[in-house]
Each structure stands twice: as C-alpha cells, then as structure tokens.
LUMDRENRO-355475 format. One record per atom (N, C-alpha, C): residue in three letters; y, z, x. Coordinates in steps of 0.05 Angstrom, whole numbers, padded with zeros to 5 digits, always signed. Example, Ala and Ser with C-alpha at 12.3 -4.5 7.8 and 13.67 -1.06 7.14 Angstrom:
2
ALA-00114+00156+00264;ALA-00090+00156+00246;ALA-00066+00156+00264;SER-00045+00142+00257;SER-00021+00143+00273;SER+00001+00157+00258;
% end
This chain:
213
UNK+00033+01367-00614;UNK+00013+01347-00623;UNK+00023+01331-00646;UNK+00023+01304-00644;UNK+00033+01287-00665;UNK+00010+01279-00683;UNK+00016+01279-00709;UNK-00003+01270-00728;UNK+00010+01251-00747;UNK+00000+01226-00748;UNK+00012+01206-00765;UNK+00007+01214-00794;UNK+00028+01212-00810;UNK+00025+01219-00838;UNK+00008+01198-00852;UNK-00006+01206-00873;UNK-00022+01186-00887;UNK-00014+01184-00916;UNK+00003+01202-00926;UNK+00012+01200-00953;UNK+00038+01184-00954;UNK+00037+01159-00962;UNK+00061+01142-00963;UNK+00077+01148-00988;UNK+00100+01136-00990;UNK+00116+01140-01014;UNK+00101+01131-01039;UNK+00086+01109-01037;UNK+00071+01100-01060;UNK+00049+01120-01067;UNK+00035+01131-01047;UNK+00014+01150-01052;UNK+00026+01176-01065;UNK+00050+01184-01055;UNK+00061+01208-01067;UNK+00069+01203-01096;UNK+00079+01179-01102;UNK+00085+01171-01129;UNK+00061+01175-01147;UNK+00038+01165-01138;UNK+00013+01168-01153;UNK+00005+01197-01157;UNK+00009+01213-01136;UNK+00002+01241-01137;UNK+00020+01256-01157;UNK+00046+01249-01157;UNK+00064+01262-01176;UNK+00057+01253-01204;UNK+00050+01228-01208;UNK+00043+01218-01234;UNK+00019+01232-01246;UNK+00001+01242-01229;UNK-00022+01256-01238;UNK-00015+01282-01251;UNK+00008+01293-01245;UNK+00016+01319-01255;UNK+00032+01317-01281;UNK+00049+01297-01284;UNK+00065+01295-01308;UNK+00078+01268-01311;UNK+00068+01252-01330;UNK+00081+01228-01338;UNK+00083+01207-01316;UNK+00096+01185-01323;UNK+00099+01163-01304;UNK+00123+01169-01285;UNK+00121+01158-01261;UNK+00142+01162-01241;UNK+00150+01135-01230;UNK+00176+01129-01229;UNK+00185+01103-01218;UNK+00179+01101-01189;UNK+00174+01077-01179;UNK+00168+01073-01151;UNK+00193+01079-01134;UNK+00189+01090-01110;UNK+00211+01096-01093;UNK+00219+01071-01078;UNK+00244+01071-01069;UNK+00255+01048-01054;UNK+00241+01046-01027;UNK+00239+01023-01017;UNK+00226+01018-00992;UNK+00246+01016-00969;UNK+00239+01027-00946;UNK+00255+01024-00921;UNK+00285+01028-00926;UNK+00294+01051-00935;UNK+00322+01055-00941;UNK+00339+01057-00915;UNK+00364+01051-00918;UNK+00382+01054-00895;UNK+00388+01084-00890;UNK+00393+01091-00866;UNK+00399+01118-00858;UNK+00426+01127-00869;UNK+00426+01149-00885;UNK+00450+01160-00896;UNK+00452+01189-00887;UNK+00467+01193-00865;UNK+00468+01220-00853;UNK+00479+01241-00873;UNK+00500+01233-00887;UNK+00512+01252-00906;UNK+00492+01261-00927;UNK+00476+01242-00937;UNK+00456+01248-00958;UNK+00434+01267-00946;UNK+00427+01263-00921;UNK+00407+01281-00908;UNK+00418+01309-00905;UNK+00443+01311-00896;UNK+00454+01337-00890;UNK+00465+01352-00915;UNK+00472+01337-00936;UNK+00487+01349-00958;UNK+00476+01341-00985;UNK+00450+01340-00988;UNK+00439+01335-01014;UNK+00443+01360-01031;UNK+00458+01358-01053;UNK+00464+01382-01069;UNK+00440+01396-01081;UNK+00417+01382-01083;UNK+00393+01394-01095;UNK+00374+01406-01074;UNK+00379+01401-01048;UNK+00361+01411-01028;UNK+00365+01441-01024;UNK+00344+01456-01024;UNK+00346+01485-01020;UNK+00358+01491-00992;UNK+00374+01512-00990;UNK+00386+01520-00965;UNK+00383+01549-00960;UNK+00386+01557-00934;UNK+00386+01585-00926;UNK+00406+01588-00904;UNK+00410+01612-00895;UNK+00429+01617-00873;UNK+00458+01616-00883;UNK+00476+01609-00865;UNK+00504+01608-00871;UNK+00513+01580-00880;UNK+00522+01578-00905;UNK+00529+01551-00915;UNK+00552+01539-00900;UNK+00567+01555-00885;UNK+00590+01545-00869;UNK+00584+01546-00839;UNK+00558+01547-00832;UNK+00550+01549-00804;UNK+00559+01525-00788;UNK+00562+01529-00762;UNK+00571+01507-00745;UNK+00548+01490-00735;UNK+00523+01498-00739;UNK+00500+01482-00733;UNK+00482+01481-00757;UNK+00474+01457-00764;UNK+00455+01453-00787;UNK+00428+01446-00776;UNK+00408+01460-00786;UNK+00380+01453-00781;UNK+00368+01441-00806;UNK+00358+01417-00805;UNK+00345+01404-00827;UNK+00315+01404-00821;UNK+00299+01418-00838;UNK+00271+01422-00832;UNK+00254+01405-00851;UNK+00240+01385-00841;UNK+00221+01369-00856;UNK+00194+01382-00853;UNK+00183+01392-00875;UNK+00159+01410-00874;UNK+00138+01402-00896;UNK+00114+01410-00890;UNK+00091+01405-00909;UNK+00075+01431-00910;UNK+00067+01439-00934;UNK+00053+01465-00938;UNK+00024+01464-00929;UNK+00015+01440-00920;UNK-00012+01438-00908;UNK-00010+01433-00878;UNK+00013+01438-00866;UNK+00017+01432-00838;UNK+00015+01458-00822;UNK-00006+01462-00806;UNK-00009+01487-00791;UNK+00013+01491-00770;UNK+00025+01469-00760;UNK+00046+01470-00741;UNK+00072+01480-00754;UNK+00076+01472-00779;UNK+00099+01482-00794;UNK+00096+01512-00798;UNK+00072+01521-00804;UNK+00067+01549-00808;UNK+00070+01565-00782;UNK+00063+01553-00760;UNK+00066+01567-00735;UNK+00095+01570-00727;UNK+00111+01550-00734;UNK+00140+01551-00727;UNK+00156+01567-00747;UNK+00145+01572-00771;UNK+00161+01584-00792;UNK+00172+01612-00785;UNK+00157+01630-00773;UNK+00169+01657-00767;UNK+00192+01655-00747;UNK+00189+01637-00727;UNK+00210+01634-00707;UNK+00235+01621-00719;UNK+00230+01602-00737;UNK+00253+01589-00751;UNK+00268+01610-00768;UNK+00253+01627-00782;UNK+00265+01648-00798;UNK+00281+01667-00780;UNK+00269+01674-00757;UNK+00282+01693-00739;UNK+00309+01682-00729;UNK+00309+01657-00720;UNK+00334+01647-00709;UNK+00355+01644-00730;UNK+00348+01638-00755;UNK+00367+01636-00776;UNK+00379+01663-00783;UNK+00362+01684-00783;UNK+00371+01711-00789;UNK+00388+01722-00767;UNK+00382+01716-00742;UNK+00396+01728-00719;UNK+00422+01713-00713;UNK+00423+01687-00719;UNK+00446+01671-00712;UNK+00461+01664-00738;UNK+00483+01678-00742;UNK+00497+01674-00768;UNK+00514+01648-00768;UNK+00510+01631-00748;UNK+00524+01605-00748;UNK+00506+01582-00755;UNK+00482+01589-00765;UNK+00463+01568-00772;UNK+00461+01564-00802;UNK+00462+01539-00810;UNK+00457+01531-00838;UNK+00430+01516-00838;UNK+00411+01525-00855;UNK+00384+01513-00856;UNK+00381+01498-00882;UNK+00373+01473-00879;UNK+00367+01456-00902;UNK+00338+01450-00903;UNK+00324+01457-00925;UNK+00296+01452-00928;UNK+00291+01424-00940;UNK+00274+01409-00927;UNK+00265+01383-00938;UNK+00235+01385-00943;UNK+00227+01390-00967;UNK+00198+01389-00974;UNK+00190+01360-00971;UNK+00172+01355-00952;UNK+00163+01328-00944;UNK+00132+01328-00945;UNK+00121+01326-00969;UNK+00092+01330-00973;UNK+00076+01304-00966;UNK+00071+01300-00941;UNK+00058+01275-00932;UNK+00029+01278-00923;UNK+00018+01302-00924;UNK-00009+01306-00913;UNK-00031+01306-00934;UNK-00024+01312-00959;UNK-00045+01312-00980;UNK-00032+01313-01007;UNK-00048+01308-01028;UNK-00038+01311-01055;UNK-00033+01340-01061;UNK-00049+01358-01049;UNK-00043+01387-01053;UNK-00016+01394-01042;UNK-00008+01381-01021;UNK+00019+01386-01010;UNK+00041+01379-01030;UNK+00037+01357-01045;UNK+00056+01349-01065;UNK+00057+01371-01087;UNK+00035+01382-01094;UNK+00034+01403-01114;UNK+00049+01428-01104;UNK+00044+01435-01079;UNK+00058+01458-01068;UNK+00088+01454-01067;UNK+00097+01429-01060;UNK+00125+01423-01060;UNK+00137+01426-01087;UNK+00123+01417-01108;UNK+00132+01420-01135;UNK+00136+01449-01143;UNK+00117+01465-01135;UNK+00119+01494-01142;UNK+00143+01506-01129;UNK+00148+01500-01103;UNK+00170+01512-01089;UNK+00197+01503-01101;UNK+00199+01477-01106;UNK+00225+01467-01116;UNK+00230+01477-01144;UNK+00209+01479-01161;UNK+00212+01490-01188;UNK+00221+01519-01187;UNK+00212+01534-01167;UNK+00221+01562-01165;UNK+00251+01564-01159;UNK+00263+01543-01149;UNK+00291+01542-01144;UNK+00307+01548-01169;UNK+00297+01540-01193;UNK+00311+01544-01218;UNK+00311+01574-01226;UNK+00294+01590-01213;UNK+00295+01619-01217;UNK+00309+01633-01194;UNK+00320+01617-01175;UNK+00332+01628-01152;UNK+00312+01640-01132;UNK+00287+01629-01133;UNK+00266+01641-01116;UNK+00252+01620-01099;UNK+00266+01599-01092;UNK+00254+01579-01074;UNK+00245+01592-01048;UNK+00262+01608-01036;UNK+00257+01619-01010;UNK+00231+01637-01011;UNK+00228+01652-01032;UNK+00205+01669-01034;UNK+00179+01653-01037;UNK+00179+01633-01053;UNK+00156+01616-01057;UNK+00150+01599-01032;UNK+00171+01589-01019;UNK+00168+01574-00994;UNK+00153+01591-00974;UNK+00162+01616-00970;UNK+00149+01633-00950;UNK+00121+01641-00958;UNK+00116+01644-00984;UNK+00089+01650-00993;UNK+00070+01627-00987;UNK+00079+01602-00991;UNK+00062+01579-00986;UNK+00059+01574-00956;UNK+00080+01579-00941;UNK+00077+01577-00912;UNK+00058+01599-00900;UNK+00055+01620-00915;UNK+00037+01642-00906;UNK+00008+01638-00912;UNK+00001+01616-00926;UNK-00027+01610-00931;UNK-00039+01596-00907;UNK-00058+01608-00893;UNK-00068+01596-00868;UNK-00084+01570-00873;UNK-00085+01554-00852;UNK-00102+01530-00853;UNK-00086+01505-00859;UNK-00101+01482-00858;UNK-00089+01456-00862;UNK-00103+01440-00884;UNK-00121+01453-00898;UNK-00133+01441-00922;UNK-00131+01459-00946;UNK-00107+01470-00949;UNK-00102+01488-00971;UNK-00103+01473-00997;UNK-00117+01483-01017;UNK-00120+01470-01042;UNK-00098+01477-01061;UNK-00096+01463-01083;UNK-00077+01469-01104;UNK-00082+01497-01115;UNK-00107+01504-01118;UNK-00113+01530-01129;UNK-00104+01553-01110;UNK-00107+01549-01084;UNK-00098+01569-01065;UNK-00068+01571-01065;UNK-00055+01549-01068;UNK-00025+01549-01069;UNK-00016+01564-01094;UNK-00028+01558-01116;UNK-00021+01571-01141;UNK-00025+01601-01139;UNK-00047+01609-01127;UNK-00053+01637-01124;UNK-00032+01651-01106;UNK-00024+01637-01085;UNK-00003+01649-01068;UNK+00023+01653-01083;UNK+00030+01634-01101;UNK+00054+01636-01116;UNK+00052+01659-01137;UNK+00028+01662-01147;UNK+00024+01684-01166;UNK+00029+01712-01153;UNK+00026+01713-01127;UNK+00031+01738-01113;UNK+00061+01744-01108;UNK+00078+01726-01116;UNK+00107+01731-01113;UNK+00118+01742-01139;UNK+00145+01746-01139;UNK+00158+01757-01162;UNK+00166+01736-01182;UNK+00157+01711-01178;UNK+00164+01689-01196;UNK+00152+01693-01224;UNK+00167+01687-01244;UNK+00157+01686-01271;UNK+00141+01661-01274;UNK+00114+01663-01276;UNK+00097+01640-01276;UNK+00100+01622-01300;UNK+00105+01634-01323;UNK+00109+01618-01347;UNK+00135+01602-01345;UNK+00156+01615-01334;UNK+00181+01601-01330;UNK+00178+01579-01309;UNK+00162+01584-01289;UNK+00157+01565-01268;UNK+00144+01539-01280;UNK+00124+01543-01296;UNK+00111+01520-01308;UNK+00130+01505-01327;UNK+00146+01519-01341;UNK+00166+01506-01359;UNK+00186+01490-01342;UNK+00194+01501-01319;UNK+00213+01487-01302;UNK+00201+01463-01290;UNK+00175+01464-01282;UNK+00161+01441-01272;UNK+00162+01418-01292;UNK+00158+01426-01318;UNK+00158+01406-01339;UNK+00186+01396-01346;UNK+00204+01415-01350;UNK+00231+01408-01359;UNK+00248+01395-01337;UNK+00242+01401-01312;UNK+00258+01389-01290;UNK+00241+01370-01274;UNK+00221+01359-01287;UNK+00203+01340-01272;UNK+00218+01317-01259;UNK+00236+01305-01274;UNK+00250+01282-01263;UNK+00267+01290-01239;UNK+00281+01313-01240;UNK+00297+01322-01218;UNK+00280+01328-01193;UNK+00257+01341-01198;UNK+00239+01348-01176;UNK+00228+01322-01162;UNK+00220+01303-01179;UNK+00210+01278-01168;UNK+00232+01263-01152;UNK+00256+01264-01163;UNK+00278+01250-01150;UNK+00284+01263-01123;UNK+00284+01289-01122;UNK+00289+01303-01096;UNK+00267+01296-01076;UNK+00242+01298-01084;UNK+00220+01291-01066;UNK+00222+01262-01057;UNK+00230+01245-01076;UNK+00233+01217-01069;UNK+00254+01212-01048;UNK+00277+01226-01051;UNK+00298+01224-01031;UNK+00289+01234-01004;UNK+00274+01257-01004;UNK+00264+01267-00979;UNK+00246+01247-00965;UNK+00229+01234-00981;UNK+00211+01214-00970;UNK+00227+01190-00958;UNK+00246+01182-00973;UNK+00263+01159-00964;UNK+00278+01166-00938;UNK+00288+01191-00937;UNK+00302+01199-00913;UNK+00283+01201-00889;UNK+00259+01211-00894;UNK+00239+01211-00872;UNK+00233+01183-00862;UNK+00231+01165-00881;UNK+00225+01137-00873;UNK+00249+01125-00857;UNK+00273+01131-00867;UNK+00297+01121-00853;UNK+00300+01132-00825;UNK+00291+01156-00821;UNK+00291+01169-00795;UNK+00268+01161-00777;UNK+00248+01147-00789;UNK+00224+01139-00774;UNK+00206+01162-00768;UNK+00206+01183-00785;UNK+00189+01206-00780;UNK+00159+01199-00785;UNK+00142+01210-00768;UNK+00113+01205-00771;UNK+00097+01231-00771;UNK+00109+01254-00767;UNK+00094+01278-00765;UNK+00110+01302-00774;UNK+00096+01323-00782;UNK+00109+01349-00789;UNK+00100+01370-00769;UNK+00118+01389-00764;UNK+00145+01391-00774;UNK+00164+01373-00757;UNK+00186+01365-00769;UNK+00208+01353-00755;UNK+00233+01368-00761;UNK+00248+01376-00740;UNK+00273+01391-00743;UNK+00296+01374-00732;UNK+00316+01370-00749;UNK+00341+01358-00740;UNK+00359+01382-00735;UNK+00368+01385-00710;UNK+00385+01408-00702;UNK+00410+01396-00691;UNK+00432+01396-00707;UNK+00456+01381-00698;UNK+00449+01353-00693;UNK+00456+01341-00670;UNK+00449+01313-00664;UNK+00421+01310-00652;UNK+00406+01331-00650;UNK+00380+01331-00637;UNK+00357+01330-00657;UNK+00334+01320-00648;UNK+00309+01319-00664;UNK+00287+01332-00648;UNK+00272+01350-00661;UNK+00250+01364-00647;UNK+00227+01367-00665;UNK+00204+01373-00654;UNK+00180+01379-00669;UNK+00175+01409-00668;UNK+00150+01417-00665;UNK+00143+01446-00665;UNK+00158+01460-00643;UNK+00172+01482-00650;UNK+00188+01498-00631;UNK+00180+01527-00635;UNK+00181+01542-00613;UNK+00179+01571-00615;UNK+00208+01583-00616;UNK+00210+01609-00617;UNK+00237+01621-00619;UNK+00255+01612-00597;UNK+00246+01613-00572;UNK+00263+01605-00550;UNK+00270+01575-00552;UNK+00251+01560-00561;UNK+00257+01531-00565;UNK+00279+01527-00585;UNK+00278+01541-00608;UNK+00299+01539-00628;UNK+00326+01548-00616;UNK+00325+01571-00602;UNK+00349+01582-00590;UNK+00362+01562-00570;UNK+00346+01551-00553;UNK+00356+01532-00533;UNK+00367+01507-00545;UNK+00352+01497-00566;UNK+00361+01472-00579;UNK+00387+01476-00595;UNK+00389+01499-00608;UNK+00414+01505-00622;UNK+00437+01507-00602;UNK+00433+01519-00579;UNK+00453+01521-00558;UNK+00461+01494-00548;UNK+00442+01476-00544;UNK+00448+01449-00535;UNK+00463+01433-00557;UNK+00456+01438-00583;UNK+00471+01425-00604;UNK+00500+01434-00604;UNK+00504+01459-00599;UNK+00532+01469-00598;UNK+00547+01457-00574;UNK+00533+01455-00552;UNK+00545+01443-00528;UNK+00553+01414-00534;UNK+00536+01399-00546;UNK+00542+01371-00553;UNK+00564+01370-00574;UNK+00564+01388-00593;UNK+00585+01389-00613;UNK+00612+01393-00599;UNK+00613+01411-00580;UNK+00638+01416-00565;UNK+00647+01392-00549;UNK+00627+01376-00540;UNK+00633+01352-00525;UNK+00639+01328-00542;UNK+00639+01332-00568;UNK+00646+01311-00586;UNK+00624+01296-00599;UNK+00598+01304-00594;UNK+00575+01290-00606;UNK+00570+01304-00633;UNK+00586+01298-00653;UNK+00585+01312-00678;UNK+00571+01297-00699;UNK+00555+01311-00716;UNK+00543+01299-00739;UNK+00554+01312-00764;UNK+00567+01297-00781;UNK+00580+01308-00805;UNK+00559+01312-00828;
% end
C-alpha cells in the first residue's frame, strides 16, 4: 500500500527548528549521488561492512509497514553474512517522526543506535507521539542524560544527516515508506522470503555486471 508523504523538506526543517535553534533550509531537487546514498559516513549501519549486497532502508518510526517489515529485515541481515545494511532515518510522516529520528541518531554517539532503533520500531501504531517514543527509549540501556546532551551538542550534525536523507529521498523520487534499495533493485514492504528473493536477484544481477558502487 503506497502512502504519499506529507512532510516535505521545508516542513521537516520547521519541525527540527522547534526542538533546537534555527536550521538552514535544505537544497531543493538535488541530483542523484549514488555514492553519497550508499556510503554516507554518518549513516548508521548493521550487518557486514564488507558485504557483497547493500540494503539501504528508508524508514519512519510512525510507519506501520516499516514496523511490519523490521523483524524480517533483521532476520535476513543476521542469517546472511553477506549483507550490509544502511539505515536512512526518513521522517516524512509526522513531526513526532522527526523527534524519533533525532533520538535514534543521537544514540549513535553512545554506540546504541541499533538498540534505540529497534525500541522505536517496536512501538505499535502509526500515530506514535513524542512522549511514547521517549518512553520507549527510556526502556533501553541508553544513558538518557547523555542522550539529551548529544541531541544538543550534535544538533547540527543530526540535522545535516536528516537533511541529506531527505535530499536523497527526493533525488530517488521516493513517496512512501518503507523503501528498500537492495543492490540495483528498489522495493517496498517485504516479508522474509521477499527479502531473501530480492537479495538473491541482486546477487544475480551483480554477477551479470549490473553493479552499484
């Protein structure tokens, strides 16, 4: 099921501004930069950093389809040691989604992005509030005082990363979450078999020379 996003880059800028200071406007209609999408040094990753297939996951913490796909995505990454997973927090569904993305990315500075990401994905529903997201993060092993300090101290870096994610989504023409780039392929909600089949097809195309660097 496709759902057109309603939080534009400008709207996300306003949402981020509500949390801390002024935020510069994001660039409009950027050109597609495959290397930047696949190899942003600040984007959280999981799986094998040297894997032969990269999955880039554009996700929103208020997206029920992202949450439905999350366990199967985790499973395929754990079972297939040739997969590199790149997380793209793409908070396009609500201002609360922006808040959740900030919490997850800030946890990266404690080395706990993955734990917070899974906690937020585990909150059911599609109208999750900021308070519910914060409560979910409190249930993790994250140092909450340090988290808040990191949100403040690394605000510019967090905004810049989210801005790049938004620009990349625009360049790709994305309109819904989740979106998964799997090698040269693009897919939406997948179950375990869907991930497995798509990864296999990506490997087949890679062997045939359809390579994405």
